[in-house]
C-alpha positions in Angstrom: -8.2 7.5 14.3 -9.1 9.9 17.2 -8.9 6.8 19.0 -5.4 5.8 18.2 -4.6 9.6 18.9 -5.8 9.4 22.3 -4.5 5.9 23.4 -1.1 7.6 21.9 -1.4 10.2 23.8 -1.2 8.2 27.1 1.2 6.0 25.8 3.4 9.1 25.5 2.5 10.6 28.8 4.0 6.6 30.4 6.7 6.7 28.2 7.9 10.3 29.6 7.1 9.0 32.8 9.5 5.8 32.5 12.3 8.1 31.1 12.3 10.7 33.6 12.2 8.1 36.3 15.1 6.2 35.1 16.9 9.4 34.5 16.2 10.3 38.4 16.8 6.8 39.9 20.0 6.7 38.0 21.6 10.3 39.1 20.3 9.1 42.4 21.7 5.7 42.5 25.2 7.3 40.8 25.5 9.9 44.1 24.7 7.3 47.0 27.2 5.2 45.2 29.7 8.2 45.4 29.4 9.1 49.1 29.5 5.4 50.1 32.9 4.8 48.2 34.4 8.0 49.6 33.7 6.8 53.0 34.9 3.4 52.5 38.2 4.8 51.1 38.4 7.2 54.4 37.5 4.4 56.9 40.0 2.0 55.1 43.0 4.5 55.9 42.1 4.0 59.8 44.8 1.6 60.5 43.9 -0.1 63.8 40.1 -0.6 61.9 38.2 1.0 64.5 36.4 4.2 63.2 36.2 7.5 64.8 32.8 8.9 66.3 32.8 11.6 63.6 32.8 9.0 60.8 30.4 6.6 63.1 27.9 9.9 62.6 28.7 10.0 58.8 27.9 6.4 58.5 25.0 6.5 60.2 23.7 9.7 58.0 24.6 7.9 54.9 23.1 4.7 55.8 20.0 7.3 56.3 20.3 8.6 52.8 20.3 5.2 51.0 17.0 3.7 53.0 15.0 7.6 52.1 16.3 7.1 48.8 15.1 3.6 48.7 11.7 4.4 49.7 11.3 7.0 47.6 12.4 5.5 44.5 9.9 2.7 45.5 6.9 5.3 46.1 7.7 6.5 42.5 7.9 3.2 40.6 4.3 2.5 42.4 3.0 5.8 41.1 3.7 4.7 37.4 1.7 1.6 37.9 -1.0 4.3 37.6 0.1 5.8 34.6 0.2 2.5 32.7 -3.2 1.5 34.3 -4.6 4.6 32.3 -3.2 3.3 29.1 -5.8 0.4 29.5 -8.3 2.6 30.4 -8.1 4.5 27.2 -8.0 1.5 25.1 -10.9 0.5 26.5 -12.7 3.7 26.5 -11.6 4.4 22.8 -12.0 1.1 21.3 -15.4 -1.3 21.1 -15.2 -4.5 20.6 -18.4 -5.1 19.1 -18.0 -3.9 15.5 -20.8 -6.4 14.8 -23.8 -4.3 16.1 -23.1 -1.7 12.9 -22.7 -4.6 10.2 -25.1 -6.0 8.0 -24.7 -9.0 6.7 -27.0 -9.1 3.7 -25.1 -6.3 2.1 -22.4 -8.8 0.4 -25.0 -11.5 -0.2 -25.8 -13.5 -3.1 -24.9 -11.9 -6.4 -22.8 -9.1 -4.2 -20.5 -11.5 -2.8 -19.4 -12.1 -6.2 -18.8 -8.3 -6.8 -16.8 -7.9 -3.6 -14.4 -11.0 -4.5 -13.9 -9.2 -7.8 -13.0 -5.9 -5.9 -10.3 -7.9 -4.0 -8.9 -9.4 -6.7 -8.4 -5.9 -8.5 -6.7 -4.9 -5.4 -4.4 -7.5 -5.9 -3.6 -7.0 -9.1 -2.9 -3.3 -8.7 -0.8 -3.9 -6.0 1.5 -6.4 -7.9 0.3 -9.3 -5.7 0.1 -11.3 -8.8 0.8 -14.6 -7.3 -1.7 -13.9 -4.1 -4.6 -12.8 -6.8 -4.2 -15.9 -8.7 -4.6 -18.1 -5.2 -7.5 -16.0 -4.7 -9.1 -16.5 -8.1 -8.7 -20.3 -7.6 -10.2 -20.2 -4.1 -13.0 -18.3 -5.1 -14.1 -19.9 -8.3 -13.8 -16.2 -9.9 -14.1 -16.6 -13.8 -11.7 -13.3 -15.1 -10.7 -13.5 -18.8 -7.2 -12.8 -19.5 -7.7 -9.7 -21.1 -8.9 -8.4 -17.8 -5.7 -9.1 -16.4 -3.0 -8.0 -19.0 -3.0 -4.4 -18.2 -2.3 -5.0 -14.7 0.4 -7.2 -15.6 1.8 -4.2 -17.8 0.9 -1.6 -15.6 3.1 -2.9 -12.7 5.7 -4.0 -15.0 6.0 0.0 -16.2 6.0 0.9 -12.5 8.4 -1.6 -11.6 10.9 -0.2 -13.9 10.3 3.3 -13.1 11.1 2.5 -9.4 14.2 0.8 -10.3 14.9 4.5 -12.6 14.6 3.0 -16.1 12.4 5.5 -18.4 12.5 2.8 -21.1 9.0 1.0 -21.0 7.2 4.0 -19.8 8.5 5.9 -22.7 7.7 2.6 -25.2 4.1 2.8 -23.7 3.7 6.6 -23.9 4.7 6.4 -27.9 2.4 3.8 -28.2 -0.5 5.7 -26.6 0.2 9.0 -27.6 -2.8 10.1 -29.2 -5.0 9.1 -26.6 -2.6 10.2 -23.9 -3.0 13.7 -25.7 -7.0 13.2 -25.9 -7.1 13.7 -22.1 -4.6 16.5 -22.1 -1.7 14.5 -20.3 1.7 15.4 -19.8 2.6 12.1 -18.8 5.2 11.7 -22.4 6.8 14.8 -21.9 7.6 14.6 -18.2 9.7 11.4 -19.5 11.3 12.7 -21.7 12.2 15.5 -19.4 13.4 12.9 -16.8 15.7 11.2 -19.4 17.1 14.6 -20.4 17.6 15.9 -16.7 19.5 11.7 -16.8 21.8 12.7 -19.3 22.8 16.5 -18.1 23.8 15.0 -14.9 26.6 12.7 -16.3 28.4 15.8 -16.7 30.2 17.9 -19.9 31.0 15.1 -22.1 27.6 14.1 -22.4 26.0 18.0 -23.0 26.0 17.2 -27.0 24.0 14.2 -26.4 21.3 16.0 -24.2 21.2 18.7 -26.9 20.6 16.2 -29.5 17.8 14.6 -27.3 16.2 17.8 -26.5 16.1 18.8 -30.6 14.4 15.5 -31.1 12.0 14.9 -28.6 11.1 18.3 -27.1 10.0 19.7 -30.4 6.2 18.1 -30.4 5.9 19.9 -26.9 7.2 23.3 -27.6 3.7 25.1 -27.7 2.8 23.5 -24.5 5.7 23.7 -22.5 7.8 26.3 -23.7 8.8 27.9 -20.6 9.7 24.3 -19.2 11.9 23.8 -21.8 13.4 27.0 -21.7 14.7 26.3 -18.4 16.1 22.8 -19.2 18.1 24.5 -22.0 19.1 27.2 -19.9 20.5 24.7 -17.5 23.3 23.9 -19.6 25.2 26.7 -18.9 25.7 25.6 -15.0 26.7 21.8 -16.1 30.2 22.3 -16.0 30.2 23.9 -12.3 27.3 21.8 -11.3 23.8 22.0 -11.3 23.7 21.2 -7.5 25.1 24.7 -6.8 23.2 26.4 -9.3 19.6 28.1 -9.8 18.7 24.5 -11.5 19.4 22.7 -8.7 15.7 21.8 -8.4 16.1 19.4 -11.3 18.1 16.7 -9.3 16.0 16.2 -6.4 14.8 12.7 -6.3 11.3 13.2 -5.6 10.5 13.6 -9.4 10.8 9.7 -9.9 7.9 9.2 -7.3 6.4 12.1 -9.1 6.4 10.4 -12.6 5.3 7.1 -11.1 2.0 8.8 -9.4 1.5 10.9 -13.2 2.0 7.6 -14.9 -0.2 5.4 -12.4 -2.9 8.2 -13.0 -2.9 8.5 -16.8 -2.4 5.1 -17.1 -5.5 4.1 -14.9 -7.5 7.2 -16.8 -6.7 5.4 -20.0 -7.8 1.8 -18.9 -11.0 3.1 -17.5 -9.9 2.9 -13.7 -9.3 4.9 -11.0 -6.4 6.1 -9.5 -7.2 4.7 -6.0 -7.9 0.8 -5.3 -11.8 0.4 -4.9 -11.0 -1.3 -2.0 -8.5 0.8 -0.2 -10.9 3.9 -0.7 -13.7 1.5 0.8 -11.5 0.4 4.0 -10.3 4.1 4.2 -14.0 5.3 4.3 -14.9 2.4 7.0 -12.2 3.4 9.1 -13.1 7.3 9.1 -17.0 6.4 9.5 -16.3 3.1 11.8 -16.1 5.5 15.2 -19.2 7.9 14.2 -21.1 4.7 13.6 -20.6 3.4 16.7 -21.9 6.5 18.5 -25.0 6.5 16.6 -25.6 3.1 17.5 -25.1 3.8 21.3 -27.6 6.6 21.1 -30.0 5.1 18.8 -29.9 1.9 21.3 -30.5 4.4 24.6 -33.0 5.9 22.8 -35.0 3.1 21.5 -34.8 3.9 18.0 -32.3 1.2 16.8 -34.7 -0.1 14.2 -34.4 3.5 12.6 -31.1 2.3 11.0 -32.6 -0.7 8.9 -35.7 1.2 7.4 -33.5 2.9 4.5 -30.5 2.2 2.7 -28.7 5.6 4.1 -27.3 6.1 7.4 -29.3 8.5 9.5 -26.5 11.3 9.7 -24.2 12.8 7.0 -20.8 11.6 7.7 -17.9 13.5 6.2 -14.9 11.4 4.7 -12.3 14.5 3.9 -11.7 16.4 0.8 -9.8 13.0 -0.3 -12.7 10.7 -0.9 -14.8 13.4 -2.7 -14.7 12.7 -6.4 -17.4 14.3 -7.9 -19.9 17.2 -7.0 -23.1 16.3 -5.4 -25.9 18.6 -4.5 -27.8 17.4 -1.7 -31.6 19.2 -1.4 -31.1 20.6 2.0 -35.3 20.5 1.9 -35.9 16.7 1.4 -32.3 15.8 2.4 -31.8 14.0 -0.9 -29.0 14.0 -3.5 -30.0 15.6 -7.0 -30.5 13.2 -9.9 -30.7 14.0 -13.9 -34.6 14.0 -13.2 -34.3 16.2 -10.1 -31.3 18.5 -10.7 -30.7 21.4 -8.4 -32.8 24.5 -9.0 -31.4 28.1 -8.4 -34.4 30.6 -7.5 -34.1 34.1 -7.8 -32.8 34.9 -4.4 -30.0 32.7 -5.1 -31.1 29.7 -2.8 -30.5 26.5 -4.6 -33.2 23.4 -3.9 -34.0 20.5 -5.7 -36.8 20.3 -8.5 -39.1 17.8 -6.5 -38.5 20.4 -3.2 -39.8 23.5 -5.7 -42.9 21.5 -6.9 -44.0 20.7 -3.7 -43.4 23.9 -2.4 -45.3 25.6 -5.1 -49.1 26.9 -4.5 -51.2 28.4 -6.9 -48.3 29.7 -9.6 -45.9 31.2 -6.4 -43.7 30.2 -4.9 -42.1 31.7 -1.3 -38.4 30.5 -0.4 -38.0 28.5 2.4 -34.9 30.4 3.6 -36.0 33.9 2.8 -39.5 35.6 2.9 -39.2 36.2 -1.0 -42.1 35.3 -3.3 -41.4 34.3 -6.8 -42.5 32.5 -10.2 -41.6 28.9 -10.1 -40.8 29.2 -13.5 -38.0 31.7 -13.1 -36.0 28.9 -11.3 -32.7 27.8 -13.2 -31.4 24.6 -13.1 -27.7 24.3 -12.0 -25.1 22.1 -13.6 -21.9 21.0 -11.8 
């Protein structure tokens, strides 16, 4: 991303210079043209066809200004070439064509190739690209059961209806899975009914009785969880006649509610189906794009220091790469002593001084039933360490 930003800055500079040059050239040419036209009119008014000495001087000066302007514009145009060449240099500097040096073909060989194909196929299903997914299955020879495809068909059908502002399929699905949604504390069904209620009051005063009846039937089960929201929805009825768009409840009419309900449905439906909210393929690609520049720099440094074989000795990267908060799906503790991630058999342990290390590090640092914290000089009994749960 930083590489794209750097190249983008150079392109912006070039475009700015081209715009400035174009405006300056247009103004210069317009000024010269006006002067020459005025001089032409003045000369044409001389009846005998001869020009006076003063007009000859003016004409000579005008020609000199034209030549000077042409020379100046040509010089400025040549200067633009250096700015354009900087874009090419920025591309060469920020983008490396040899990505093969950081790839490992054996990672997806053998049985893992089947896993990669399943992830790609699942991505097509999630995105609603059903025809492409079926063709992909045919060409790769994947064996997917029909019951594993059906949830994606239903998911895409309901999402398509929501994008067309049709709440019917989503409401039916939410009612059929009401108990499961409640078990995961989902507010999807209430938000769908809330949006249906708003659609009714948007129709104006004639639909107010219908909206009240709808609220009486469908909001009752959600009174305890969403009491304040329901009160606000009922209070907005006072402003229907004068127009909600000019009332304190104007936010109920914002179109972003439809995109929000699509996101809520996708999240809750995926949780119900045991799927992640984001596509596994999309997560991997985004993580790779973030890590790629760092990996290229690491590889170049390793080659310069003749330690390039170090990368292949472990199934981990030589340094930690931060993928950002959006790619953090659960809490992971990495022991600062052993540089290992905690596991059930090697959990994080809190010392009495407040520092946290892994259980393996605790055992290795213990001598004669005593432990000295590696970060502060506090001596303590290893038995006083307490396991931490994330």
